C-alpha positions, 0 to 999 in steps of 0.5 A, a space after each residue: 256840417 249842418 248843411 251836409 246833415 240837412 241834405 242827408 235828411 232831405 235825401 232820406 225823406 225823398 227816398 222814403 217818399 219814392 218807396 212809399 209811392 212805388 208801394 202804393 202804386 204796386 199794391 193790388 187795388 182789387 177794384 175791378 177784380 176780387 173786390 173782397 180784397 178791399 173789405 178789411 181796410 174799409 173798416 178804419 174809415 168807419 164811425 165805430 159805434 156798432 152793437 154787432 161785429 160779424 167776423 168770419 169768411 166769405 159766408 159772412 160778407 156775402 150772406 149777411 146785410 148790415 143795411 137790412 139789419 138797420 132797416 128792420 130792427 134799427 141794429 148797427 153792425 159791421 162785417 170784419 170778414 175776408 175770403 177764407 179767413 182763418 180762425 186765428 185771423 178772425 181772433 186777431 182781427 177781433 182783438 184789434 177791433 176791440 181797441 176801436 169799439 166794444 160791441 154788445 154781440 160778436 157773431 162768428 161763422 164756424 166754417 173755418 174750424 175745418 182749417 187747423 193750419 195755414 192755407 194759401 198766401 193769396 187768401 192771407 193777403 186778402 185779410 192781412 194786407 188791409 190790416 193796419 200795422 199793430 201788434 194784432 197784425 204782426 201776431 196774425 202774420 206769424 200765425 198765418 204764414 205758409 212755407 216759403 213766405 217772408 214775414 218782411 213782405 207783409 210789413 213792406 208789401 213793396 217787396 212782395 209786389 215789386 214785380 207787378 210792372 207788367 200788371 200795372 193797370 189804369 186803376 192802379 193810378 186812379 186809386 193810387 191815394 184812395 179808393 171808392 167804397 165797395 161794401 155796405 159795412 162789410 157786405 159785398 153785394 151781388 144781385 145776379 143769380 146762378 142756381 145751386 142745382 145738384 149739391 154733391 155730398 161731402 167726401 168721406 173724411 179720415 177724421 171729422 174732428 176739428 184740430 187743436 189749433 182751431 179749438 185754441 183760437 176759439 177758446 181765445 175768442 170765447 175768453 176774450 168776449 167773456 172778459 169784455 162782456 160781449 155775447 159770442 154767438 156761433 153760426 153756420 151760414 146758410 150756404 150749401 157748399 162747402 159741405 158742412 158735416 153732421 160730425 162737425 155740427 155736433 162738435 159746435 153743439 157741444 162746444 157751445 153747451 160746454 161754454 154757454 154759448 149760442 150756436 145756430 146752424 141756419 142751413 137747417 133753417 133754410 126752408 123756414 127762412 124762405 131761401 130758395 137755392 135756385 134764386 137766392 145764390 149767385 154762384 151755385 150755392 156757395 154764397 147768397 145773392 142780395 135776395 138770399 142775404 136779405 132773407 137770412 139777415 131778416 130772419 137772424 135780426 129777429 133773433 138778435 132783436 128778441 133774444 139779445 136785448 139790442 136797442 132800435 136806434 132808428 129814431 135816435 138822431 145821432 144814427 139817423 143821417 149816418 145810416 140814411 147815407 149808407 141806405 142811399 148808397 145800398 140802394 144806388 149800388 142795387 139799381 146800378 147792378 140791376 142796370 148792368 145786368 140788364 145791359 151786359 148780362 153780367 155784373 161788368 164792374 163788380 168782379 163777377 168774372 174773376 171774383 175768386 181765387 178758387 173755391 173758398 
């Protein structure tokens, strides 16, 4: 009888091991294409002592450089952003982050206020698949699912990706049990240049009001930060597209005044920051390249350092070794991207050809 029980237990363990192996094999690795798919999960490997947590969409992970904040101001920060990150996803990511650490400041980019309901599964996956299983992940899944999606496939991704048989590549085996780091504390570096050129005005909308659901989660974010003694800063990153309407901006100004928050529209400060949309963007104005990100971060960093009493950790021994390794990795990647750009004319190893699903 005992022998039979042991055999059954062993069989279950073997089956579970096989299923786990297959799940890890079939899960997209996002290394050669769409590297932003790795951003959320990289946080869990991080030493979690950050003065600032940034949350939001691609206008955060492409436009802000935590390494620049460290080098210029000694501020420690991490970006928990992802492509088309919806505000309820931002909220639950923040709620989860506060289980690991308590930053002094949280910065939220407000572009996603324009989305009042779930959008696309492909973008959901870039955020939700990388989250560890938790109450926050479950709530984020339920808030994000579009029509036709199955909740269970987010908990057991093998059910969603089992049909990737024909898409399996060498990198699926190479990164089966671990991936190379792709970001710099959540910042996704790109040094290439694609000028913004002509930027069309936004189309006329029937209603410019942000939706009830968006405000519901912004209220929750505001309350969560106040309950934890965290300064919440709302920003509009200096990307010129998607179009940011004056009517949207006024709503954010009014919300910040009503809730005693800081709101900064950096689009209006582009000239003051020295941002040149002919040279400081890699995709026609949607996102900053390294040059633009460093200009924006340097300017924002001065505000953060001056107005929010953030400490300078550069002379503190416990931080120096950790951040020097990050700085070295940053400049090594910059040099490698320069080498690829000179050799191929584009960034062959950095998702430059097929980085986005479509416009964020």
